[in-house]
GURO-635604 format. One line per 10 residues: number of its first residue (from 0); their letters; for each residue x negated, z, y negated of C-alpha. Coordinates in nm, 3 decimals, decimal comma, always signed. Layout:
residues N
NUM	A	X Z Y | ...
***
This chain:
residues 272
0	MLRGIFSPLR	-0,425 +0,307 -1,213 | -0,499 -0,043 -1,187 | -0,645 -0,166 -0,848 | -0,872 -0,408 -0,924 | -1,110 -0,591 -1,206 | -0,952 -0,696 -1,532 | -1,074 -1,002 -1,738 | -0,888 -1,043 -2,087 | -0,629 -1,344 -2,126 | -0,459 -1,409 -2,421
10	VGRRNIVKSI	-0,083 -1,468 -2,339 | +0,248 -1,523 -2,544 | +0,533 -1,305 -2,625 | +0,906 -1,419 -2,571 | +1,234 -1,257 -2,596 | +1,418 -1,195 -2,218 | +1,774 -1,133 -2,232 | +1,899 -0,860 -2,498 | +1,725 -0,727 -2,782 | +1,687 -0,409 -2,638
20	FIAACGGFAA	+1,539 -0,507 -2,317 | +1,272 -0,763 -2,428 | +1,001 -0,843 -2,157 | +0,670 -0,793 -2,267 | +0,448 -1,078 -2,205 | +0,108 -0,981 -2,394 | -0,188 -0,847 -2,157 | -0,438 -0,945 -1,927 | -0,481 -1,123 -1,617 | -0,640 -0,949 -1,308
30	LLLAGSPTWA	-0,833 -0,961 -1,011 | -0,824 -0,756 -0,704 | -1,157 -0,625 -0,599 | -1,364 -0,831 -0,354 | -1,375 -0,699 +0,000 | -1,045 -0,594 +0,014 | -0,907 -0,451 +0,351 | -0,764 -0,667 +0,636 | -0,371 -0,595 +0,689 | -0,158 -0,654 +0,944
40	SPRPAQEASA	+0,060 -0,951 +0,931 | +0,460 -0,865 +0,878 | +0,665 -0,894 +1,158 | +0,862 -1,192 +1,183 | +1,241 -1,196 +1,118 | +1,445 -1,167 +1,427 | +1,810 -1,134 +1,421 | +1,808 -0,984 +1,767 | +1,638 -0,659 +1,610 | +1,899 -0,588 +1,372
50	DTSTVTYDSG	+2,272 -0,598 +1,322 | +2,386 -0,798 +1,064 | +2,685 -0,868 +0,852 | +2,834 -0,975 +0,530 | +3,008 -0,677 +0,325 | +3,184 -0,634 -0,011 | +3,168 -0,333 -0,235 | +3,346 -0,266 -0,567 | +3,149 -0,303 -0,909 | +3,347 -0,189 -1,214
60	GTNISAYLAK	+3,658 -0,365 -1,064 | +3,459 -0,709 -0,929 | +3,408 -0,716 -0,566 | +3,022 -0,790 -0,498 | +2,921 -0,970 -0,159 | +2,612 -0,847 +0,030 | +2,425 -0,932 +0,338 | +2,359 -0,598 +0,519 | +2,093 -0,578 +0,811 | +2,099 -0,265 +1,013
70	PKSAGKHAAV	+1,862 -0,127 +1,271 | +2,012 -0,117 +1,614 | +1,884 +0,271 +1,657 | +2,133 +0,542 +1,604 | +2,100 +0,773 +1,315 | +2,040 +0,806 +0,957 | +1,767 +0,554 +0,810 | +1,568 +0,502 +0,485 | +1,749 +0,223 +0,310 | +1,649 -0,039 +0,068
80	IVVHDTQGLS	+1,836 -0,283 -0,181 | +1,694 -0,611 -0,149 | +1,714 -0,818 -0,510 | +1,688 -1,186 -0,495 | +1,512 -1,398 -0,718 | +1,661 -1,691 -0,924 | +1,727 -1,888 -0,576 | +2,010 -1,668 -0,516 | +2,111 -1,483 -0,195 | +1,900 -1,733 +0,028
90	DDIRETAQKF	+1,802 -1,749 +0,377 | +1,462 -1,611 +0,275 | +1,649 -1,321 +0,129 | +1,837 -1,248 +0,450 | +1,539 -1,304 +0,670 | +1,369 -1,051 +0,446 | +1,647 -0,812 +0,509 | +1,612 -0,868 +0,861 | +1,249 -0,774 +0,849 | +1,317 -0,446 +0,681
100	ASEGFVALAP	+1,585 -0,356 +0,960 | +1,352 -0,418 +1,240 | +1,120 -0,162 +1,040 | +1,369 +0,098 +1,049 | +1,552 +0,029 +0,712 | +1,941 -0,019 +0,648 | +1,852 -0,320 +0,404 | +2,142 -0,425 +0,190 | +2,106 -0,778 -0,058 | +2,365 -0,830 -0,284
110	DMLSRSGGTK	+2,448 -1,157 -0,392 | +2,383 -1,110 -0,771 | +2,609 -1,428 -0,843 | +2,893 -1,290 -0,687 | +3,067 -1,256 -1,036 | +3,015 -1,653 -1,092 | +3,154 -1,740 -0,727 | +2,831 -1,660 -0,519 | +2,535 -1,849 -0,440 | +2,543 -2,193 -0,377
120	SPEQSEAAVR	+2,257 -2,469 -0,396 | +1,910 -2,319 -0,491 | +1,975 -2,560 -0,842 | +2,289 -2,443 -0,877 | +2,163 -2,079 -0,858 | +1,857 -2,106 -1,114 | +2,076 -2,166 -1,401 | +2,372 -1,960 -1,248 | +2,154 -1,635 -1,241 | +2,038 -1,688 -1,583
130	ALDPMDTVAD	+2,345 -1,717 -1,748 | +2,455 -1,365 -1,612 | +2,495 -1,059 -1,851 | +2,180 -0,869 -1,780 | +2,366 -0,538 -1,769 | +2,639 -0,648 -1,578 | +2,367 -0,709 -1,280 | +2,213 -0,344 -1,341 | +2,565 -0,219 -1,298 | +2,585 -0,430 -0,978
140	LQAAFAYLQK	+2,305 -0,280 -0,839 | +2,405 +0,086 -0,948 | +2,713 +0,010 -0,740 | +2,499 -0,120 -0,451 | +2,337 +0,212 -0,454 | +2,650 +0,389 -0,457 | +2,761 +0,192 -0,160 | +2,466 +0,299 +0,060 | +2,500 +0,640 -0,068 | +2,821 +0,653 +0,145
150	SPDVDSGKIS	+2,711 +0,493 +0,457 | +2,676 +0,715 +0,740 | +2,378 +0,510 +0,849 | +2,200 +0,592 +0,549 | +1,967 +0,893 +0,445 | +2,123 +0,932 +0,091 | +1,770 +1,061 -0,040 | +1,573 +0,763 +0,050 | +1,724 +0,465 -0,092 | +1,464 +0,244 -0,241
160	VVGFGWGGWR	+1,492 -0,108 -0,425 | +1,257 -0,424 -0,397 | +1,294 -0,692 -0,629 | +1,162 -1,059 -0,638 | +1,085 -1,253 -0,923 | +1,429 -1,248 -1,144 | +1,512 -0,953 -0,953 | +1,195 -0,756 -1,027 | +1,305 -0,641 -1,378 | +1,639 -0,548 -1,243
170	SFMLAATTPS	+1,439 -0,341 -1,014 | +1,287 -0,159 -1,303 | +1,612 -0,101 -1,476 | +1,789 +0,023 -1,146 | +1,508 +0,289 -1,133 | +1,564 +0,365 -1,532 | +1,934 +0,436 -1,457 | +1,931 +0,582 -1,133 | +1,716 +0,900 -1,140 | +1,751 +0,939 -0,743
180	LYRTVVYSGA	+1,623 +0,629 -0,657 | +1,337 +0,717 -0,396 | +1,095 +0,404 -0,431 | +1,070 +0,089 -0,650 | +0,921 -0,223 -0,580 | +0,860 -0,558 -0,770 | +0,734 -0,871 -0,676 | +0,640 -1,087 -0,993 | +0,909 -0,947 -1,197 | +0,874 -0,847 -1,591
190	TPVPDQPLKD	+0,859 -0,514 -1,708 | +1,165 -0,409 -1,956 | +1,023 -0,305 -2,316 | +1,038 -0,170 -2,537 | +0,971 +0,155 -2,354 | +1,254 +0,348 -2,350 | +1,356 +0,222 -1,971 | +1,047 +0,350 -1,858 | +1,078 +0,700 -2,009 | +1,357 +0,737 -1,740
200	IQSPVLGNYG	+1,190 +0,627 -1,436 | +1,153 +0,929 -1,189 | +1,049 +0,690 -0,876 | +0,723 +0,593 -0,806 | +0,677 +0,226 -0,842 | +0,458 -0,057 -0,674 | +0,404 -0,411 -0,822 | +0,279 -0,713 -0,654 | +0,155 -1,008 -0,886 | -0,011 -1,337 -0,809
210	QYDYQNAGNT	-0,323 -1,388 -1,047 | -0,186 -1,712 -1,184 | +0,166 -1,577 -1,280 | -0,023 -1,496 -1,623 | +0,292 -1,344 -1,778 | +0,375 -1,099 -1,552 | +0,033 -1,035 -1,421 | -0,114 -1,001 -1,761 | +0,139 -0,742 -1,857 | +0,031 -0,465 -1,572
220	IWTAKTMKDL	-0,216 -0,335 -1,809 | +0,048 -0,218 -2,083 | +0,270 -0,145 -1,803 | +0,023 +0,087 -1,659 | -0,108 +0,232 -1,955 | +0,262 +0,323 -2,065 | +0,366 +0,447 -1,724 | +0,044 +0,670 -1,727 | +0,105 +0,786 -2,094 | +0,444 +0,885 -2,003
230	GKKYTPYIYP	+0,347 +1,042 -1,685 | +0,487 +0,799 -1,428 | +0,342 +0,670 -1,114 | +0,304 +0,311 -1,110 | +0,021 +0,112 -0,897 | -0,005 -0,241 -0,973 | -0,165 -0,503 -0,748 | -0,318 -0,866 -0,834 | -0,353 -1,112 -0,579 | -0,631 -1,350 -0,642
240	KAMAGFYNPK	-0,545 -1,695 -0,686 | -0,189 -1,664 -0,600 | +0,097 -1,780 -0,794 | +0,425 -1,599 -0,917 | +0,620 -1,699 -0,589 | +0,335 -1,633 -0,353 | +0,597 -1,396 -0,150 | +0,829 -1,714 -0,042 | +0,710 -1,884 +0,254 | +0,898 -2,172 +0,205
250	GRQYDADAAK	+0,804 -2,202 -0,138 | +0,551 -2,450 -0,285 | +0,366 -2,147 -0,421 | +0,351 -1,972 -0,095 | +0,016 -1,782 -0,041 | +0,007 -1,645 +0,300 | -0,279 -1,399 +0,297 | -0,133 -1,247 -0,045 | +0,195 -1,239 +0,136 | +0,097 -1,035 +0,421
260	TAWTRTLEFL	-0,126 -0,773 +0,247 | +0,186 -0,733 -0,045 | +0,448 -0,689 +0,245 | +0,213 -0,427 +0,434 | +0,142 -0,251 +0,112 | +0,519 -0,236 +0,032 | +0,599 -0,097 +0,382 | +0,376 +0,178 +0,370 | +0,492 +0,263 +0,001 | +0,857 +0,271 +0,126
270	KS	+0,758 +0,476 +0,455 | +0,538 +0,725 +0,227
***
């Protein structure tokens, strides 16, 4: 079910990576209902609230480096794989992993550029991530899921994924290839098309999009209709006047109100 009032907007179509997984771009832009509730702000990232380390895991013979943040409390915890955008494994993504840990999750943020030498500068990262084989990136996330399943700190039945921008498509694809994934969250990410990947998704999906991210926000109507027709659970939210990078506190497109609301909805969704 779409959350908002929709007005039609024409947008173009383009190919994204491989022909079997083209990102759909047609659709409509959307607005949230006026008078939406006030949400609590996200808890500040605090290194002291989490145990953090850099770990490596195997993905088909390739070592993938990842940032791991764990709650200090004992016992098994729900877990989340944090998939970065085109900026790579940045300080912002590490802080996001810490925030998840402060909320009781084991958070694993893979460096998706591990196959090409790891994240360097943001400028280098953007070109490098676009050069990656898309299916290698999906395989690396599958391996991240397997890594968490084996962790003594993780409740293996509650492993979710949250993908930002470039990582959003990969979150959809991890869900399509991992039936036991618990929850899927997409921030400003493209939807895989044609609909075969969506047919294989078992987890509920939450989408967070900025109104002025016309390509991805507009595509939510197609995604919602397709997911509904397939009997899948997909809940998209579109934030008024927000851009694609509304979630990044250090980016030029940051929207504090939209980011706070999306964060609260994400936590409620993952904890449900």
